[in-house]
Structures are given as structure tokens and as C-alpha cells.
C-alpha positions as a Python dict, from the first residue, in 0.01 Angstrom:
ca = {
    (1, 'M'): (0, 0, 0),
    (2, 'G'): (306, 223, 8),
    (3, 'G'): (402, 470, 279),
    (4, 'S'): (234, 279, 563),
    (5, 'P'): (-96, 468, 551),
    (6, 'R'): (-272, 515, 882),
    (7, 'I'): (-617, 358, 899),
    (8, 'V'): (-864, 449, 1173),
    (9, 'I'): (-1177, 255, 1263),
    (10, 'V'): (-1433, 452, 1464),
    (11, 'G'): (-1645, 208, 1661),
    (12, 'G'): (-1551, -116, 1836),
    (13, 'G'): (-1862, -321, 1765),
    (14, 'P'): (-1880, -617, 1524),
    (15, 'A'): (-1866, -397, 1213),
    (16, 'G'): (-1562, -204, 1332),
    (17, 'L'): (-1378, -514, 1451),
    (18, 'M'): (-1444, -703, 1128),
    (19, 'A'): (-1324, -408, 917),
    (20, 'A'): (-1013, -390, 1135),
    (21, 'E'): (-939, -759, 1085),
    (22, 'V'): (-973, -751, 706),
    (23, 'I'): (-747, -446, 675),
    (24, 'A'): (-491, -563, 931),
    (25, 'A'): (-469, -907, 767),
    (26, 'A'): (-367, -728, 447),
    (27, 'G'): (-85, -552, 631),
    (28, 'G'): (-249, -219, 708),
    (29, 'P'): (-174, -47, 1041),
    (30, 'V'): (-512, -13, 1210),
    (31, 'T'): (-629, 171, 1519),
    (32, 'V'): (-980, 118, 1657),
    (33, 'Y'): (-1132, 400, 1864),
    (34, 'D'): (-1439, 358, 2083),
    (35, 'H'): (-1601, 578, 2345),
    (36, 'M'): (-1686, 282, 2567),
    (37, 'P'): (-1435, 124, 2810),
    (38, 'T'): (-1430, -211, 2624),
    (39, 'M'): (-1500, -344, 2276),
    (40, 'G'): (-1804, -537, 2158),
    (41, 'R'): (-2039, -454, 2443),
    (42, 'K'): (-2357, -471, 2236),
    (43, 'L'): (-2240, -797, 2077),
    (44, 'L'): (-2204, -946, 2423),
    (45, 'M'): (-2553, -836, 2520),
    (46, 'A'): (-2702, -965, 2194),
    (47, 'G'): (-2544, -1302, 2259),
    (48, 'R'): (-2657, -1331, 2618),
    (49, 'G'): (-2945, -1560, 2521),
    (50, 'G'): (-2758, -1722, 2231),
    (51, 'L'): (-2554, -1548, 1961),
    (52, 'N'): (-2757, -1575, 1639),
    (53, 'L'): (-2484, -1514, 1380),
    (54, 'T'): (-2669, -1570, 1055),
    (55, 'H'): (-2933, -1786, 887),
    (56, 'S'): (-2904, -2102, 679),
    (57, 'E'): (-3178, -2028, 424),
    (58, 'P'): (-3091, -1995, 52),
    (59, 'L'): (-2898, -1680, -35),
    (60, 'D'): (-3165, -1528, -261),
    (61, 'R'): (-3426, -1564, 10),
    (62, 'L'): (-3188, -1432, 275),
    (63, 'T'): (-3101, -1116, 80),
    (64, 'G'): (-3472, -1050, 31),
    (65, 'R'): (-3499, -999, 408),
    (66, 'Y'): (-3331, -660, 370),
    (67, 'G'): (-3631, -505, 198),
    (68, 'P'): (-3564, -188, -4),
    (69, 'A'): (-3190, -213, 71),
    (70, 'A'): (-3161, -565, -73),
    (71, 'S'): (-3035, -444, -411),
    (72, 'R'): (-2741, -268, -244),
    (73, 'L'): (-2666, -521, 28),
    (74, 'G'): (-2718, -827, -192),
    (75, 'P'): (-2377, -812, -367),
    (76, 'M'): (-2201, -748, -35),
    (77, 'I'): (-2370, -1045, 129),
    (78, 'G'): (-2288, -1252, -178),
    (79, 'A'): (-1921, -1153, -138),
    (80, 'F'): (-1923, -1252, 232),
    (81, 'P'): (-2215, -1496, 264),
    (82, 'P'): (-2330, -1705, 562),
    (83, 'A'): (-2089, -1986, 469),
    (84, 'A'): (-1796, -1745, 489),
    (85, 'L'): (-1918, -1609, 821),
    (86, 'R'): (-1945, -1962, 961),
    (87, 'D'): (-1594, -2045, 837),
    (88, 'W'): (-1462, -1730, 1001),
    (89, 'C'): (-1630, -1822, 1328),
    (90, 'E'): (-1482, -2172, 1315),
    (91, 'S'): (-1137, -2025, 1245),
    (92, 'L'): (-1166, -1862, 1588),
    (93, 'G'): (-1223, -2201, 1748),
    (94, 'Q'): (-1599, -2154, 1758),
    (95, 'P'): (-1771, -2403, 1524),
    (96, 'T'): (-2136, -2337, 1445),
    (97, 'F'): (-2459, -2533, 1420),
    (98, 'V'): (-2797, -2479, 1256),
    (99, 'G'): (-3093, -2471, 1492),
    (100, 'T'): (-3435, -2614, 1417),
    (101, 'S'): (-3553, -2274, 1288),
    (102, 'G'): (-3263, -2250, 1044),
    (103, 'R'): (-3080, -1995, 1257),
    (104, 'V'): (-2703, -2036, 1297),
    (105, 'F'): (-2530, -2022, 1637),
    (106, 'P'): (-2181, -2095, 1771),
    (107, 'V'): (-2170, -2432, 1941),
    (108, 'G'): (-2068, -2248, 2258),
    (109, 'F'): (-2389, -2047, 2210),
    (110, 'K'): (-2260, -1735, 2389),
    (111, 'A'): (-2079, -1435, 2243),
    (112, 'S'): (-1807, -1406, 2507),
    (113, 'P'): (-1581, -1695, 2393),
    (114, 'L'): (-1601, -1572, 2035),
    (115, 'L'): (-1521, -1212, 2129),
    (116, 'R'): (-1224, -1315, 2345),
    (117, 'A'): (-1075, -1521, 2063),
    (118, 'W'): (-1144, -1244, 1815),
    (119, 'L'): (-974, -973, 2021),
    (120, 'H'): (-677, -1205, 2073),
    (121, 'R'): (-647, -1247, 1696),
    (122, 'L'): (-670, -873, 1637),
    (123, 'N'): (-393, -814, 1889),
    (124, 'R'): (-174, -1066, 1706),
    (125, 'L'): (-244, -881, 1381),
    (126, 'G'): (-115, -561, 1540),
    (127, 'V'): (-447, -379, 1573),
    (128, 'S'): (-433, -101, 1833),
    (129, 'F'): (-728, -9, 2053),
    (130, 'V'): (-805, 329, 2208),
    (131, 'V'): (-1100, 330, 2448),
    (132, 'R'): (-1299, 605, 2620),
    (133, 'H'): (-1247, 834, 2321),
    (134, 'R'): (-1558, 980, 2163),
    (135, 'W'): (-1545, 1088, 1800),
    (136, 'L'): (-1654, 1450, 1749),
    (137, 'G'): (-1604, 1487, 1373),
    (138, 'W'): (-1329, 1653, 1168),
    (139, 'D'): (-1137, 1977, 1205),
    (140, 'D'): (-1074, 2221, 921),
    (141, 'A'): (-761, 2027, 822),
    (142, 'G'): (-960, 1705, 785),
    (143, 'R'): (-820, 1547, 1100),
    (144, 'L'): (-1044, 1328, 1314),
    (145, 'I'): (-1130, 1482, 1650),
    (146, 'F'): (-1160, 1258, 1957),
    (147, 'Q'): (-1241, 1360, 2311),
    (148, 'G'): (-1073, 1151, 2578),
    (149, 'P'): (-1184, 1076, 2933),
    (150, 'D'): (-1011, 1390, 3063),
    (151, 'R'): (-1204, 1594, 2800),
    (152, 'R'): (-878, 1667, 2621),
    (153, 'L'): (-911, 1672, 2242),
    (154, 'D'): (-692, 1451, 2024),
    (155, 'Y'): (-649, 1527, 1655),
    (156, 'V'): (-572, 1227, 1436),
    (157, 'K'): (-471, 1237, 1071),
    (158, 'A'): (-595, 925, 893),
    (159, 'D'): (-529, 815, 537),
    (160, 'A'): (-852, 615, 546),
    (161, 'T'): (-1134, 592, 799),
    (162, 'V'): (-1412, 342, 855),
    (163, 'L'): (-1710, 470, 1053),
    (164, 'A'): (-1886, 184, 1233),
    (165, 'L'): (-2088, 367, 1496),
    (166, 'G'): (-2403, 158, 1511),
    (167, 'G'): (-2756, 289, 1535),
    (168, 'A'): (-2940, 434, 1834),
    (169, 'S'): (-3075, 128, 2013),
    (170, 'W'): (-2922, 20, 2344),
    (171, 'P'): (-2736, 352, 2395),
    (172, 'R'): (-2593, 242, 2731),
    (173, 'L'): (-2389, -14, 2537),
    (174, 'G'): (-2249, 243, 2295),
    (175, 'S'): (-2495, 280, 2007),
    (176, 'D'): (-2635, 622, 2091),
    (177, 'G'): (-2677, 784, 1748),
    (178, 'L'): (-2480, 1095, 1846),
    (179, 'W'): (-2296, 1075, 1515),
    (180, 'V'): (-2606, 1189, 1324),
    (181, 'P'): (-2568, 1567, 1377),
    (182, 'I'): (-2195, 1540, 1307),
    (183, 'L'): (-2253, 1394, 962),
    (184, 'T'): (-2555, 1607, 874),
    (185, 'G'): (-2350, 1910, 978),
    (186, 'H'): (-2105, 1815, 704),
    (187, 'G'): (-2384, 1790, 449),
    (188, 'I'): (-2387, 1409, 449),
    (189, 'P'): (-2743, 1273, 398),
    (190, 'V'): (-2882, 1071, 689),
    (191, 'T'): (-3227, 915, 698),
    (192, 'P'): (-3383, 975, 1043),
    (193, 'L'): (-3319, 691, 1287),
    (194, 'R'): (-3627, 493, 1392),
    (195, 'P'): (-3683, 186, 1609),
    (196, 'A'): (-3678, -151, 1433),
    (197, 'N'): (-3759, -495, 1573),
    (198, 'C'): (-3934, -305, 1847),
    (199, 'G'): (-4227, -322, 2083),
    (200, 'F'): (-4542, -112, 2052),
    (201, 'V'): (-4750, 98, 2285),
    (202, 'V'): (-5099, -21, 2381),
    (203, 'P'): (-5295, 198, 2625),
    (204, 'W'): (-5384, -79, 2870),
    (205, 'S'): (-5627, -23, 3153),
    (206, 'D'): (-5469, -6, 3496),
    (207, 'V'): (-5634, -335, 3593),
    (208, 'F'): (-5498, -526, 3293),
    (209, 'R'): (-5151, -372, 3327),
    (210, 'R'): (-5119, -458, 3696),
    (211, 'R'): (-5237, -814, 3649),
    (212, 'F'): (-5074, -922, 3326),
    (213, 'A'): (-4761, -713, 3253),
    (214, 'G'): (-4470, -952, 3210),
    (215, 'Q'): (-4681, -1248, 3096),
    (216, 'P'): (-4639, -1417, 2756),
    (217, 'L'): (-4909, -1475, 2497),
    (218, 'K'): (-4825, -1813, 2346),
    (219, 'P'): (-4886, -1959, 2109),
    (220, 'V'): (-5029, -1669, 1914),
    (221, 'T'): (-5056, -1571, 1550),
    (222, 'L'): (-5020, -1203, 1463),
    (223, 'S'): (-5143, -1054, 1137),
    (224, 'F'): (-5115, -714, 973),
    (225, 'R'): (-5197, -618, 613),
    (226, 'G'): (-5163, -967, 473),
    (227, 'A'): (-4851, -1067, 665),
    (228, 'T'): (-4892, -1336, 932),
    (229, 'L'): (-4641, -1451, 1193),
    (230, 'H'): (-4674, -1739, 1439),
    (231, 'G'): (-4486, -1735, 1767),
    (232, 'E'): (-4525, -1554, 2093),
    (233, 'A'): (-4561, -1202, 2227),
    (234, 'M'): (-4505, -1052, 2570),
    (235, 'V'): (-4744, -818, 2748),
    (236, 'T'): (-4548, -528, 2900),
    (237, 'A'): (-4651, -235, 3115),
    (238, 'R'): (-4634, -15, 2804),
    (239, 'G'): (-4783, -250, 2546),
    (240, 'L'): (-4662, -553, 2355),
    (241, 'E'): (-4322, -696, 2259),
    (242, 'G'): (-4188, -1024, 2124),
    (243, 'G'): (-4033, -1204, 1830),
    (244, 'A'): (-4347, -1247, 1621),
    (245, 'L'): (-4427, -878, 1665),
    (246, 'Y'): (-4074, -771, 1574),
    (247, 'A'): (-4105, -932, 1233),
    (248, 'L'): (-4406, -708, 1160),
    (249, 'S'): (-4254, -398, 1318),
    (250, 'A'): (-4144, -221, 998),
    (251, 'A'): (-4493, -230, 845),
    (252, 'L'): (-4659, -140, 1176),
    (253, 'R'): (-4416, 148, 1236),
    (254, 'E'): (-4478, 300, 895),
    (255, 'A'): (-4856, 264, 933),
    (256, 'I'): (-4843, 443, 1267),
    (257, 'A'): (-4632, 721, 1115),
    (258, 'V'): (-4890, 775, 838),
    (259, 'D'): (-5219, 703, 1016),
    (260, 'G'): (-5138, 771, 1379),
    (261, 'G'): (-5209, 412, 1478),
    (262, 'A'): (-5231, 56, 1352),
    (263, 'T'): (-5462, -237, 1427),
    (264, 'L'): (-5289, -569, 1484),
    (265, 'T'): (-5498, -887, 1457),
    (266, 'L'): (-5431, -1168, 1705),
    (267, 'D'): (-5535, -1532, 1677),
    (268, 'L'): (-5526, -1645, 2038),
    (269, 'R'): (-5602, -2009, 1956),
    (270, 'P'): (-5406, -2079, 1636),
    (271, 'G'): (-5425, -2456, 1671),
    (272, 'L'): (-5804, -2465, 1655),
    (273, 'S'): (-6049, -2364, 1381),
    (274, 'A'): (-6318, -2107, 1452),
    (275, 'G'): (-6585, -2371, 1391),
    (276, 'E'): (-6441, -2618, 1638),
    (277, 'L'): (-6379, -2343, 1892),
    (278, 'G'): (-6739, -2224, 1859),
    (279, 'R'): (-6866, -2580, 1904),
    (280, 'R'): (-6669, -2619, 2225),
    (281, 'L'): (-6792, -2285, 2360),
    (282, 'Q'): (-7156, -2379, 2292),
    (283, 'A'): (-7149, -2639, 2568),
    (284, 'P'): (-7370, -2539, 2864),
    (285, 'R'): (-7166, -2351, 3123),
    (286, 'G'): (-7387, -2427, 3421),
    (287, 'S'): (-7250, -2229, 3711),
    (288, 'Q'): (-6917, -2168, 3539),
    (289, 'S'): (-6804, -1812, 3477),
    (290, 'L'): (-6706, -1703, 3126),
    (291, 'S'): (-6340, -1703, 3227),
    (292, 'T'): (-6365, -2063, 3345),
    (293, 'A'): (-6541, -2167, 3023),
    (294, 'L'): (-6279, -1994, 2810),
    (295, 'R'): (-6003, -2161, 3006),
    (296, 'K'): (-6152, -2512, 3011),
    (297, 'A'): (-6344, -2532, 2684),
    (298, 'G'): (-6141, -2280, 2484),
    (299, 'G'): (-5799, -2374, 2621),
    (300, 'L'): (-5706, -2010, 2680),
    (301, 'A'): (-5456, -1885, 2938),
    (302, 'P'): (-5567, -1618, 3187),
    (303, 'V'): (-5365, -1349, 3006),
    (304, 'A'): (-5545, -1427, 2679),
    (305, 'I'): (-5882, -1416, 2855),
    (306, 'G'): (-5787, -1086, 3014),
    (307, 'L'): (-5688, -949, 2674),
    (308, 'I'): (-6026, -1047, 2527),
    (309, 'R'): (-6202, -861, 2807),
    (310, 'E'): (-5965, -565, 2763),
    (311, 'V'): (-6051, -533, 2395),
    (312, 'A'): (-6418, -632, 2393),
    (313, 'G'): (-6527, -471, 2718),
    (314, 'A'): (-6759, -589, 2995),
    (315, 'D'): (-7037, -700, 2757),
    (316, 'I'): (-6832, -998, 2640),
    (317, 'G'): (-6979, -1213, 2916),
    (318, 'S'): (-7342, -1130, 2842),
    (319, 'A'): (-7585, -1374, 2687),
    (320, 'R'): (-7608, -1150, 2379),
    (321, 'V'): (-7262, -1263, 2268),
    (322, 'G'): (-7304, -1608, 2115),
    (323, 'A'): (-7045, -1882, 2102),
    (324, 'D'): (-6972, -1831, 1732),
    (325, 'A'): (-6918, -1457, 1777),
    (326, 'L'): (-6693, -1523, 2073),
    (327, 'A'): (-6495, -1779, 1874),
    (328, 'A'): (-6458, -1531, 1588),
    (329, 'L'): (-6325, -1272, 1832),
    (330, 'I'): (-6072, -1516, 1978),
    (331, 'K'): (-5953, -1605, 1627),
    (332, 'A'): (-5925, -1241, 1510),
    (333, 'L'): (-5890, -1009, 1807),
    (334, 'P'): (-5822, -649, 1694),
    (335, 'L'): (-5563, -471, 1905),
    (336, 'A'): (-5499, -99, 1858),
    (337, 'L'): (-5131, 6, 1865),
    (338, 'T'): (-5078, 377, 1917),
    (339, 'A'): (-4699, 420, 1892),
    (340, 'T'): (-4369, 237, 1864),
    (341, 'G'): (-4177, 164, 2179),
    (342, 'P'): (-3879, 392, 2255),
    (343, 'I'): (-3581, 355, 2023),
    (344, 'E'): (-3345, 287, 2313),
    (345, 'R'): (-3538, -34, 2389),
    (346, 'A'): (-3554, -154, 2029),
    (347, 'I'): (-3349, -450, 1912),
    (348, 'S'): (-3210, -252, 1618),
    (349, 'T'): (-3245, 70, 1423),
    (350, 'A'): (-3390, 168, 1087),
    (351, 'G'): (-3260, 470, 899),
    (352, 'G'): (-2902, 592, 899),
    (353, 'L'): (-2649, 695, 639),
    (354, 'A'): (-2836, 717, 309),
    (355, 'L'): (-2706, 447, 75),
    (356, 'D'): (-2726, 687, -219),
    (357, 'G'): (-2464, 895, -39),
    (358, 'L'): (-2210, 609, -57),
    (359, 'D'): (-2040, 455, -357),
    (360, 'E'): (-2036, 82, -434),
    (361, 'C'): (-1741, 38, -193),
    (362, 'L'): (-1930, 218, 87),
    (363, 'M'): (-1714, 532, 68),
    (364, 'L'): (-1897, 856, 147),
    (365, 'R'): (-1932, 1049, -176),
    (366, 'G'): (-1869, 1378, 1),
    (367, 'K'): (-1574, 1250, 207),
    (368, 'P'): (-1301, 1074, 4),
    (369, 'G'): (-1127, 810, 212),
    (370, 'V'): (-1411, 782, 464),
    (371, 'F'): (-1608, 458, 454),
    (372, 'A'): (-1902, 335, 663),
    (373, 'A'): (-2039, -4, 765),
    (374, 'G'): (-2284, -184, 987),
    (375, 'E'): (-2607, -70, 1146),
    (376, 'M'): (-2535, 299, 1092),
    (377, 'L'): (-2619, 245, 724),
    (378, 'D'): (-2980, 288, 611),
    (379, 'W'): (-3103, -71, 612),
    (380, 'E'): (-3304, -290, 842),
    (381, 'A'): (-3379, -660, 871),
    (382, 'P'): (-3574, -889, 1103),
    (383, 'T'): (-3413, -1081, 1384),
    (384, 'G'): (-3299, -1433, 1302),
    (385, 'G'): (-2932, -1376, 1215),
    (386, 'Y'): (-2996, -1120, 941),
    (387, 'L'): (-2879, -824, 1151),
    (388, 'L'): (-2532, -961, 1221),
    (389, 'Q'): (-2498, -1102, 870),
    (390, 'G'): (-2567, -759, 722),
    (391, 'T'): (-2330, -599, 971),
    (392, 'F'): (-2042, -834, 895),
    (393, 'S'): (-2093, -829, 518),
    (394, 'T'): (-2099, -448, 497),
    (395, 'A'): (-1789, -433, 718),
    (396, 'V'): (-1599, -665, 486),
    (397, 'A'): (-1715, -459, 187),
    (398, 'A'): (-1602, -132, 348),
    (399, 'A'): (-1265, -281, 448),
    (400, 'R'): (-1203, -412, 98),
    (401, 'G'): (-1302, -70, -30),
    (402, 'V'): (-1038, 89, 194),
    (403, 'L'): (-771, -148, 65),
    (404, 'A'): (-864, -85, -299),
    (405, 'W'): (-875, 291, -247),
    (406, 'L'): (-533, 299, -81),
    (407, 'E'): (-386, 67, -343),
    (408, 'S'): (-509, 299, -617),
    (409, 'G'): (-308, 583, -465),
    (410, 'S'): (-616, 806, -451),
    (411, 'R'): (-520, 946, -113),
}
């Protein structure tokens, strides 16, 4: 690369660390800066219940999970696909396996062994790490500005930079979105950050909230505008969360932005047809209450029964509501969502650096030598391994872009 160019990575999450590895393996001197005290904090949290690295489904179907960004991310994922990610993981002494849902995990399941091995490799490659240094932008000479723990400013001249600053979810782990005004202040287009794979607000009554917050709805089928997901959801004090809901979150979020609300349809008894459910509910109750009948004949959990009452009101137990109408309500319960949950509680972030503002190597068009990768780019995907796959693939693409740019002598 000639002249030992200095390469700076801003952000010590999976995107920044992967970019550092690719560049350092090619012989480039790399320094990773992060404002947190240690690297990979969000990766560790994401892997607390099992690190879902990627997915095993066919590549064309996998790339389709990235929605409007699929045309841009598709070639990058094709250049560093799930098979390559699994090989990389195994090279760190962490072989992988495919779960029953098609999701891919390290055999060790947790993120911590992988991260330890990864940081050890990066140290061997000569990568330097500077922690507790927040990036503040560039000075008039084009130098990177970092503020250290003593509030002293450091000015760093880089021949190439990779920005890997994450989104705005889980800010206490480092992804706080404070880079947005820095880039927009330099005229770089950024799509507003929004919660993705998030929960939603439901204005529960005090009675329902006190009794059922923290309880799961399972199994349940959720439907919105022709899309249907089977799984489970969790009642929270603020509304509803859960994996099945996260997969519908992009469509629900956009509907709320346009219409001020969205109506989610819940099938609380997905294993039973409406006809069979109605037949069971027609049996004489005797002295049984409606709740007891719904529990015994309908097979519903107390939280599901409470939700029916919450939506339908006190009249649901009257004789005017027949068994067939009650069965229809159980099979298609309309639930009004009024807002997304807060972005800091979302699994991931939508919005970010506009892809039109980056070239095919992920270099910012208005900032030669500055590349970007990971969740800070304007793309989103459901949970299931797609988030980390997109993060790693864009990091590899940005790192290879750095190497090609430096090799060309453009700096």
C-alpha cells in the first residue's frame, strides 16, 4: 500500500472489529477508537441468550430480508455470505450449528468466547485499541477529532477511515446515534433513525396492566396487512413486545407514522379452527363463569382471557354474545397500537447513512477516504441472524473498499 498509511476505525462493535481484521490481515496499520471502556459490548448483550450469527436459508431468500436495501446489500452479502461467516467463526475455534428454525449459532452459544478469541487475533495482527475516546467529527484540516476521558481533544490524521458507529438502540452499550448531527452538519445525507424490531404501545387499563404485565401470549398468530407470523408475544406495562411482533414492526411502524395508529390482529387459539372453537364454547356452562369456560373449553390462558375482556369490554360475558361470535373474536382479536416503543429499547435501528450517499465500496461520496459499515447504514432486517450477517458483510465490503482505495493511490 506504500508509505504505511494510517487507517482508523471509529467504533468497536462487530462492524468495526471485522473491518479492522480484514485491513490488518492485508498488512495495514489499524487503530480502533471507541467511546466505551471495552470493545463489543452490544455484541455481548445480543449473545446473552444465544448469539444468532446468521441464517441457513438460501442466499436469494436471505437477501430478500433486507427489503428496499436488498439491491445494495445483496452483492455485499454474496461476497461474504453465511458460509464465509461460519468459516470465520470456526477459524476462531468456535464451530457453528444450525438450529431447528434455520438460525445459525456458535456451538458455545454465547458471544463471550467468540469475542475473546477475536480480540486475541486482532492483537496478534497488530491492531491497536483506544478506548474512552468519543469521536466529534473533523477539524478544518480534515483530522479526526476525539475527546478523551479527561475531556482533552486529540487530533488524528488518517489516510482512510471506517465509521462503524451503530444505530441508536441500546445507547448504554455504545450505540447512541450521536454521530447523526456530526454527519448532517457536514452535508452528508442521513435518513432519520427509527426503532426496528421493536415493541409497541398499547394503552392498557390499569387493571390489565397490573395483572398481566410480564406475561407471555403463546402460542399466538399475529397478522397485519396480509402478513402473518406465528410465535409468541409478551405483554409489557407499556404495550406488547416479542419475536413475532418484531417481524411485523417495519410495516406497523410505517402505518403508525402515516395514520397515527395501527390495528394488529391476534389469533389467540391458532391450533383450533373457529368452527371447532365455537362448538366447544356452545357447551352449557352451568355455574361456570365465562373465564372458566374460556379456560376449560377454549384452552385459553388467563392473560389471553384478560386481553379479550380488555378489547371487547364488559359485555363480552353477556348472553347476547353467542359462542360463534366469541370464537370469531378469539380467532381475530383487533388490538390498537398507538406508537412504537422507545428507540433505546428496540433490538435494532432503521434509517441511517443514506445508501445513495455512498459509492459501491461504501465510501462517502462527500468524504473521500471515509467509509461506513454496519447498522449505521440505512437498512433494516428482522431478527434471526440477518442483523449480524448484514453488519459483517458491509464491514468486509467497506474494508475491501479501503484497501482498494489505498492501493489505487487516490489518497
